[in-house]
N, C-alpha and C positions, 0 to 999 in steps of 0.2 A: 510399548506398554498398552495393554487392552483398555477399552473404555471403562469408566467408573459407573456402574449402573445406578448408584445413588444420586450422582450429579455428573452426568456425562460431559458437560461443557465446563466443568470446573478447571480453572488455571491456578489452583491453590499451590503456592510455593514455586511457581514458575517465574522465570525472568524473561521479560520481553522488551525488545527495542521496537519503537514505531517511529519512522522518520516522517518528516513533514506533518507532524501531529499538532501543529499550532492552531489549525482550523479545519473545517470541512471533514472529509472522510477520515483523514489521519487522526484528528481529535476524537471523532466518534469511535474509532478503533481503540485508541488509547483508553478512553473512558470505559468502553465495553470490557476490555481486558482487565482493567483494574477492578471493575465491579465483579468480575469472575474470579478474583483473588490473586491476579498476577502482580508482581513488582514491575512497574512499567517505567522505562526510560523514554521520556518525551524528547526526541531528537529533532531540533528545529533550528533553522538559521535565523529566524526572527525571535529574539529573546522575549519580547513582550508577549507575543502570541503564544509561545511555548509556556511561559509562566502562567498565562491564563488557563491553559489546559491543566497544568499541575495543580493550580488553585482549585479548579472545579473537582478534580479527582480527590484531593485531600479533604475538601469540604464534605465529601461523601465517605470519608474514612478509608479511602483507597491509598495505595502506596505508589507514589510517583516521584521521579527525580527529573530535573531539567538538564539537558545537555545541548549547548549551543554548538551546532555542527553544520558545516557547509559540505554537503555530500559530494560536490565536485572536487573536493580536496582529498586526495588519497591519504595524506599524512594526518589530517583531522579525523578521517574515518578510522584509521588504524589506532590512533591515540584514544579515541572514544571507546572502541571495542576493548582495548587493553584495560581501560578504566572499569568497564562493566565486568570483565572477567576477574579483575583484581578484587573488586568489591563483592563478588559472588562466588568465590572459591573456584574460579575457572569455569563458571557455568553461564550459559545464555541459551535458553530453551526455544525462544521465538524471535525471529527477525521479520519485521514487516517493512518492505521497501516501498513506501508510499510517496515519498517526495517526488514531485514532478511539476513540469510546466507545460503550457500549451502554446500553440501558434496557429493563427488563421492565415491561409494562403495556399496557392497552387505552386507548382514547381517554378513557374515564371515569376511569381512575386515573393518567393522564399529566397532570401540571401544566404550565402554560405555561413555567415555568422548565426543566422536563425537556426539553420540545420545543426550546426555545431553545438549551440546552446541546449537544444532539446536532447541531442545525443549525450552530452555531458551529464545533464541532470537526470533524465529519464532512464538512461541505461548505465552509464559509467558509475553513477552513484550506487545503484544496486549491485554492480560488479564489485566496487571497492568494499562495500560493507559485507557482501556475501563471502568474498575471499577472506576477510578478516575474521568472520564468525565461524566459518565452516570447520577449521581444524579442531576447535573446541567441541563442536557438535559431533564431529566424527569420532573424537576420542571417547565421548560418552555414548556413542552409538544411538543418539537420539537428537531430535531437533526438528523444528518446522520453520521453513523460510517461505514467506508469502510475498509475492511481487504484485503490485497494483498495475495491471495493464489497462485495457479498455475494450469496448466493442470495436474501436478503431484498430485493435490488435488482431482482429479476426475477420474484418471486412473493410472495404473501402469507405472513406468518409469524405464528403465533398468539402473542398477548401481547407483540408487539414493534412496537407502533404507531409510536412515534417513530423507532425504528431503521429500520423498513421505509420510512418516508417519506424519511429522510435518505439511505438507500442507493439508493432509486429515483432520487433527485435526482443522486447521484454518477454513475449510469449515464447519465442524461440529459445531464449536463454533459459527460461523456466524448464522447458522440456529437455534441453541438453543437460542441465544440471541434475534433473530428476533421474535421467538414465545413468549418469556418471556416478551419482552418490546414493542411489537407492540401496545398494548392497550394504552400505554403512549404517542404515537405519534412519538417515536424515531424509525428510520429505520436503520437496520443493513444489509449490503450486502457485498459480496466479489467479487473480480475480479480474474479470472483464466487466466493469460496470457500464450501464447505459448512462445517459445524461443524468446528473445528480444535482440536487438543489444545495449548492455550497455557496459560501460568501464570494468565491471567484465567479461563479456563474451569475449570481445576483448583481455583482459589479458590472459584468459584461452587459446584462440586460439594461441597466441604467444608461448605457451609452447610446441606446437606440431611441429614436424620436417617439416610437410607440412600443414600449417594453412589453405590453400585454400581447400585442400582435406577434412580436418576435418569440415570446414564450410559447404561443400557440404553435409556431413553426418548429420549435425545439421539441415540443411534446408530441407532435403529430406522428413521427415514425414509430413511437412506442405503442404496442398493442394495448397496454393499460391506460394510455392517454394521460400520463402524468410523468413527472420527474421522480427519480428515486430520492429517498431521504438518506443522509449519511449513515443513520443507524441501521438501515437495511443492508448496506454494504458491510458494516461492522459485524453484523450477525453472520454473514458468510465467512468473514475473517476469523470469527470466534470458532466456528466449526472446523476450519482448517488448522487452527492453532491447537485445538483440543485433541485429546486422545480418541474422541469419537471418530475422527477421520484417519485412523491409524493405517488404513489400506488405500489412502488417497495420495497419490504423488504424480507429478507431471500433468496435472489437470489445469485447464484454462476454464475456470468456473464462470459461467455467464450469468450475470445478475442485471438484466437489462430491460425488464418490463416488456419483453417481446420485441425489442428493437431489431434483433437479427432473425426473428422467427420467419419472416417472409423473404429473407435474402438468400 
């Protein structure tokens, strides 16, 4: 569908799933999509956090529903997508695979269980939900799948061994899916954010004896010398979800404040 010149970023009457949308980037994307007119399913394993996102959306007259889903469970993902399709006459226009976890460590300090956990959440979750949603999108010959990768998906990152592996895999999965399903009209892209000011990052900062000093270290690699705001990542997601990006697929969109500019 070509862009709407009156409101090119409108998601009016579109149905969107956003995983891991109880806080941080996921919550910002869910709220952004709802403000653009989408019916948003807030898919979150933490019911309290997910309910908070739904509340904020509905208080702004947006349309949102909570779905408590653990993305590492294939059966839960399949049942959830069946619910969405049943409630919307077989339609799901947008899937944002945002749910993810991190881990600090080198190969020597990363246990097998750590590696497996990141693989399950960061990759298999996106795999399960994409497999469940794709047939309906292919049938309608339209749809946008957006995977949240990271700058760690396109470059090396110190002491982030398991995380870097998982995010490189997300970028690779995005490109493979785009090639396979481009002829059907379904677009698949990913976003590679730099370090972003989320509740997760803020919690990690508080673990250090001098949070401000560690914040300076986090900011330093970015050309803009600051962290991203979740709303700035959500703006990129809105572009990829909208008809304005009709010719964009297989892209790893970098939104990193210049983190990778000199690499």
